[in-house]
C-alpha positions as CSV (number, residue, x, y, z in Angstrom):
1,M,8.4,-69.8,-188.1
2,N,11.0,-68.0,-185.6
3,V,12.6,-66.6,-188.7
4,T,8.8,-65.4,-189.9
5,R,8.6,-63.9,-186.4
6,I,11.7,-62.2,-186.2
7,H,11.5,-60.6,-189.4
8,R,7.7,-59.6,-188.4
9,S,9.8,-58.3,-185.5
10,V,12.6,-56.3,-187.2
11,F,10.1,-54.9,-189.5
12,A,7.5,-53.7,-187.0
13,A,10.7,-52.1,-185.1
14,S,11.5,-50.2,-188.3
15,A,8.5,-49.1,-189.5
16,A,7.8,-48.3,-185.9
17,V,11.1,-46.1,-186.5
18,V,10.1,-44.2,-189.5
19,F,6.7,-43.4,-188.1
20,S,7.5,-41.8,-185.1
21,A,9.9,-39.1,-187.4
22,V,7.2,-38.2,-189.3
23,M,4.7,-38.3,-186.3
24,G,7.6,-35.5,-184.5
25,I,7.3,-33.4,-187.4
26,A,3.7,-33.8,-189.0
27,A,1.6,-32.7,-185.2
28,P,2.5,-29.1,-185.1
29,T,0.0,-28.4,-187.2
30,A,-2.5,-30.4,-186.4
31,S,-2.5,-29.3,-183.0
32,A,-2.6,-25.7,-184.6
33,D,-5.2,-26.5,-186.4
34,N,-7.9,-28.8,-183.8
35,G,-6.5,-26.4,-180.0
36,T,-5.3,-29.6,-178.9
37,Q,-1.9,-30.2,-176.9
38,P,0.9,-32.7,-176.6
39,F,-0.6,-35.2,-174.4
40,G,0.8,-38.0,-172.6
41,P,3.4,-39.3,-169.9
42,G,6.3,-39.5,-172.7
43,C,5.9,-35.8,-173.8
44,S,8.0,-35.1,-170.6
45,S,11.3,-36.8,-172.0
46,L,11.6,-34.7,-175.2
47,P,13.8,-31.6,-175.2
48,A,13.2,-29.1,-173.4
49,D,14.2,-26.7,-176.1
50,G,16.0,-26.9,-179.2
51,Q,15.5,-28.8,-182.6
52,G,14.2,-32.1,-181.2
53,S,11.7,-30.4,-178.8
54,L,8.2,-30.1,-179.3
55,A,8.4,-25.8,-180.5
56,G,11.7,-27.3,-182.5
57,M,9.1,-29.8,-184.5
58,A,7.0,-27.8,-185.0
59,N,8.6,-26.3,-187.8
60,D,10.3,-29.0,-189.9
61,P,8.4,-31.4,-191.9
62,V,8.3,-34.7,-190.2
63,A,11.0,-37.0,-191.4
64,T,13.0,-33.9,-190.4
65,A,11.8,-32.9,-187.2
66,A,12.1,-37.2,-186.1
67,S,15.7,-36.9,-187.1
68,N,16.5,-33.8,-184.5
69,N,14.4,-35.6,-182.0
70,P,16.9,-38.2,-179.6
71,E,13.8,-40.5,-178.8
72,L,13.6,-41.3,-182.4
73,S,16.7,-41.7,-183.6
74,T,16.0,-45.1,-184.5
75,L,13.2,-44.3,-186.4
76,A,15.0,-42.0,-188.3
77,A,17.3,-43.9,-189.6
78,A,15.3,-46.6,-190.7
79,V,13.4,-43.6,-192.9
80,K,16.8,-42.9,-194.3
81,A,17.3,-46.4,-194.5
82,A,14.1,-47.1,-196.6
83,D,14.6,-44.1,-198.2
84,L,11.5,-42.6,-197.0
85,G,12.5,-39.3,-196.0
86,D,11.6,-37.0,-199.0
87,T,7.9,-38.8,-199.3
88,L,7.3,-38.2,-195.7
89,N,8.3,-34.6,-195.5
90,N,6.2,-33.8,-198.7
91,S,3.0,-35.1,-197.7
92,K,0.7,-33.0,-196.4
93,D,-2.0,-33.4,-193.3
94,I,-0.8,-37.0,-192.2
95,T,-0.7,-38.5,-189.0
96,V,2.6,-40.8,-188.1
97,F,2.5,-43.8,-185.5
98,A,6.2,-42.8,-184.3
99,P,7.9,-45.8,-182.9
100,T,10.3,-44.8,-180.1
101,N,13.9,-45.6,-179.1
102,A,12.4,-48.3,-176.5
103,A,9.5,-49.5,-179.0
104,F,12.9,-50.4,-181.4
105,E,15.1,-52.1,-178.4
106,K,12.7,-54.2,-177.8
107,I,13.2,-56.5,-181.1
108,P,16.3,-58.8,-181.0
109,K,19.3,-57.2,-182.1
110,A,19.6,-59.6,-185.2
111,D,16.2,-59.0,-186.3
112,L,15.9,-55.5,-186.3
113,D,19.4,-55.4,-188.5
114,A,17.7,-58.0,-191.1
115,L,15.1,-55.7,-191.2
116,L,17.3,-52.7,-191.4
117,A,18.6,-54.5,-194.3
118,D,15.5,-55.4,-196.2
119,K,14.3,-52.0,-197.8
120,T,11.6,-53.3,-199.7
121,Q,10.1,-54.7,-196.1
122,L,11.6,-52.2,-194.1
123,A,9.5,-49.7,-196.4
124,K,6.5,-51.8,-195.5
125,V,6.5,-51.9,-192.0
126,L,7.2,-47.9,-192.1
127,K,4.4,-47.1,-193.9
128,Y,2.3,-49.1,-191.9
129,H,2.7,-46.2,-188.8
130,V,1.3,-43.7,-191.5
131,V,-2.0,-43.0,-192.0
132,G,-2.8,-40.3,-194.6
133,E,-4.8,-38.0,-193.0
134,K,-4.9,-35.9,-190.0
135,I,-6.0,-37.6,-186.7
136,T,-6.8,-35.9,-183.6
137,K,-7.3,-36.7,-180.3
138,S,-11.0,-37.3,-180.2
139,D,-10.4,-39.7,-183.4
140,L,-8.3,-42.3,-181.3
141,A,-11.0,-43.4,-179.0
142,K,-12.5,-45.8,-181.3
143,G,-10.7,-45.6,-184.7
144,D,-9.9,-47.5,-187.8
145,F,-7.4,-46.0,-190.3
146,K,-6.2,-47.2,-193.6
147,T,-2.3,-46.9,-193.7
148,L,-0.2,-45.8,-196.3
149,E,1.1,-49.6,-196.7
150,G,-2.8,-50.2,-197.6
151,S,-3.4,-52.1,-194.3
152,N,-6.1,-50.5,-191.3
153,L,-4.9,-49.9,-187.9
154,T,-7.0,-49.1,-184.9
155,T,-7.1,-47.2,-182.2
156,S,-8.7,-47.2,-178.6
157,G,-8.7,-45.5,-175.3
158,S,-9.9,-42.1,-173.4
159,G,-8.2,-39.6,-171.5
160,D,-4.8,-39.0,-172.2
161,S,-4.1,-42.8,-172.4
162,F,-4.6,-44.5,-176.0
163,T,-3.6,-48.1,-177.9
164,V,-2.7,-48.8,-181.2
165,N,-4.0,-52.2,-182.5
166,D,-4.4,-53.3,-179.2
167,S,-0.7,-53.5,-178.1
168,A,1.2,-50.6,-178.6
169,K,0.6,-47.1,-175.9
170,I,1.0,-43.9,-177.1
171,V,3.2,-42.5,-174.5
172,C,3.5,-38.9,-176.4
173,G,0.1,-38.0,-178.9
174,G,-0.6,-34.8,-180.6
175,I,3.0,-33.6,-181.6
176,P,3.0,-30.9,-184.2
177,T,4.9,-30.6,-187.4
178,A,4.7,-28.8,-190.4
179,N,2.9,-31.3,-192.5
180,A,1.9,-34.1,-190.0
181,T,1.1,-35.1,-186.4
182,V,2.8,-37.2,-184.7
183,E,1.8,-40.0,-181.9
184,L,5.1,-41.1,-180.3
185,I,4.1,-44.9,-179.6
186,D,5.9,-47.9,-177.4
187,T,5.6,-50.8,-179.7
188,V,7.1,-51.6,-183.4
189,L,3.6,-52.2,-185.9
190,M,3.7,-55.3,-188.6
191,P,1.2,-55.1,-190.9
192,E,-0.6,-58.4,-191.4
């Protein structure tokens, strides 16, 4: 039973990293389309300029944008390990709930290493962090969205404070990328 929990935690962490990268690249287009600006307390920790900044991420597809953001290096590594970079970069109008490095650090190292080594499970966890539609800030107040993994995730909140699956906080949301909107989250999500 503990091994299963560990595997789930590792898988969730990896998925969060992949989705973080995806969200970082995709958000610029979404923000430009609906007029919203990135929001949340974690936005101030992003680089002020360069490729990993909000402006820099807006010009790249989501997986590329994530790989350039220092807050998403674990997610970028997970996306690469799961061989999902091209899939994410070539998708249009997606939303990525991207786990930050801090989200992955919540997972015990042995569990995370095991997840990163299991390409099939890692891909499942990462796909759970991606929704095949553009989600706006107003959609986050009370949302229920089908993920690329096939299961649903829910969002709730108001103002600049939103929670995913009653467990992960959006620390910086509405980040536009060339093909996606990215919502940086503080916890790796796990599919049921």
